[in-house]
N, C-alpha and C positions, 0 to 999 in steps of 0.2 A: 504494499500500500504506500503510495507516494505521500509526501508531506501535506499537500493540499487536501487530499482525501482524508488523511488522518486528522488534520486540523478541523476540517468540516465536521467530521464525526464527533470530535470532542466538543466543539461549540454547539452543535445541535443537541447533544446529550446534556450539556451544561445548561442550555436555555430551558430545556424541559424540566430538569431537576431543580434548578434554582427557582423557577416559577412555581412549580408544584410544592416543593418542600421548604423553600427559603434558602438563602445563600449560606447562612451559618450551619444549617443542617446537612449540607452536602460536602462530603470530604473528597479528597483526590481519589481514594479507592472507589468511591461511588462513581466518579467520572470514568475511571478505568473500566469498571464493570458495565456501565451503561453504554459507553462508546465502543468498547472492544479494542481500545488502544492501550498498549502497555504503559504503565506508569512512567517508566524511564523515557519513553517516547513523548508522553505528554509534557514532561519537564523539558525535553529538548525543543518542543514546539512553542511552549508558553513559559515565560519566565516565572509566573506565579499564579496562584488562584485569583488574586486581585486583577491581574492582567486578563485572565479569562472572563471575569465578571465585566470588565470594561468592554471587551470585544463582543460579548453577548448583548450588552446594552446598545452598542453602536449598531449591531445588526437589527435589534428590535426597533431602533429608531427608523431604520430604512423600511422595515415591515409596516410600522405604524403609518409612515408617510405614504406608502403604497396603498394601504387600506383607505386612508383619507382621500387621496387623489382619485381612487376608483369610485368612492361614494359621491364625491363632488361631481365627477364627470357624468354620472347618471342623472343628475338633477337638471330640470328644465329651465330654471331661471335663477337669478341671484338670491331671491328669498329661499327657494328650495335648496340652494347650495349651502346656505347657512344651516338649514334644518337637517341636511344630509349627515352632518356630524352626529346628530343624536340618533338617526336611523342606523348609522354604522355602529354606534355604541350598543344599541339594542340588539343587533345581530351578534355582536361579540359577547355581550352579557348572557345570551341564551346558549352559548356553547358549553359543553360539559367541562371543558378545561379552564373556564374563566376563574381566575383567582385574583382579580384586581389588576391594577396597573403595575407592570413590572418596574417602572421607573419610581413610582411612589413606594412600592415595596422595598426596592433596593436602597432608596434614600433612607427609609425608616431603619433598615438594618445597618447600613454602612455610611450614610451621609455625614454623620458627625465625626467619624474617625478615618474616612477615606476620601481625601480631597478630590482625587481624580473621578471617583464615582459621583460625588456631589456635583462636580463640574459638568459631567456628561448629562446628568439628570436635569440640571438647570438649563443647559443648552437645549435639550429636547423640549422641555416645557416652554421655553422662550420661543422656540421654533413653531410650536403649535399655536401659541398666542399670536405670533406674527402672521401665521396663515389665516387664522380667524379674523384678524384685523384687516387683512387683504380682502377677504370675502365681504366684510362689512363695508369697506370702501367701494367694492364692485356693486354692492346693493344700494349704494347711495345713502347709507345710514350714518349717523354721527359716530365719530371715533370711539366715544365712550361705550358704545354697544359691544365692542370687541372684548374687552376684559370681562364684561358681564356674562357674555356667552361662553367664554373660556372657563370661567369659574363654575358655571353650571355643568359643563362637561366634566371638569375635574371632580366636582362634588358627586356627580352621578357615578363616576368610576369607583370612588371610595365607598359610597353608600351601597352600591350594588355588590361589591366584594364583601362588605360586612353583613348585609342582609341576605345574601345568597339568592337574590331575585333580580330579574331584569326590569322591574317596575321603575327604578330610578331613571332609566333612559327615557321612558314615556313621560315621567313627571318633569324631567329636565327639558324635554322637547316642548311640552305644553308651556312651561315657563318661558322658554326661548321664543315661542310663537307670540306670546303676549308682549315680550320686550321688543321683538322685531316689528310687530304691527304698530306698536306705540311709536317706535323710532321712525317708521316709514310713513306714518300718517301726517299729511300736511297740517301745519299748525295755523 
């Protein structure tokens, strides 16, 4: 198995295990067993478990952005593009594997003690907020709407993870509709 294949197997296994079990609960032996890559080889490919966490988060960032782009592309108009965020969340929350936001979970576990992880999480969240702000501009709504819609999405992710239900996506979408309609109504 070449380095790229082995590295991919380790990162795929790490993403699955970190998300399901939490970063602290996953040891290098768990990564070896789940990936099928020898421990010595894992250490040759990755300098540390922290580096693996960083790489997993960077990959998850790309996955999140792809989900968001796909959801937005399906929408018919600027208002629907804003609401597509919550429809995407609803689909995600209904999956059997949903365990909350990997970025929020990782920050909760490591953010105060691992600056690189905190930086990746902050950059991801800032990128999401910037994308929502861009959608708000495209809809012709006031800039203040962007942070409001972003916080609804963030809150829905956390609430859904804690409650174990997809209802927070529907509730956040309904609140977003109210905010969007108020922002787009001529005064």
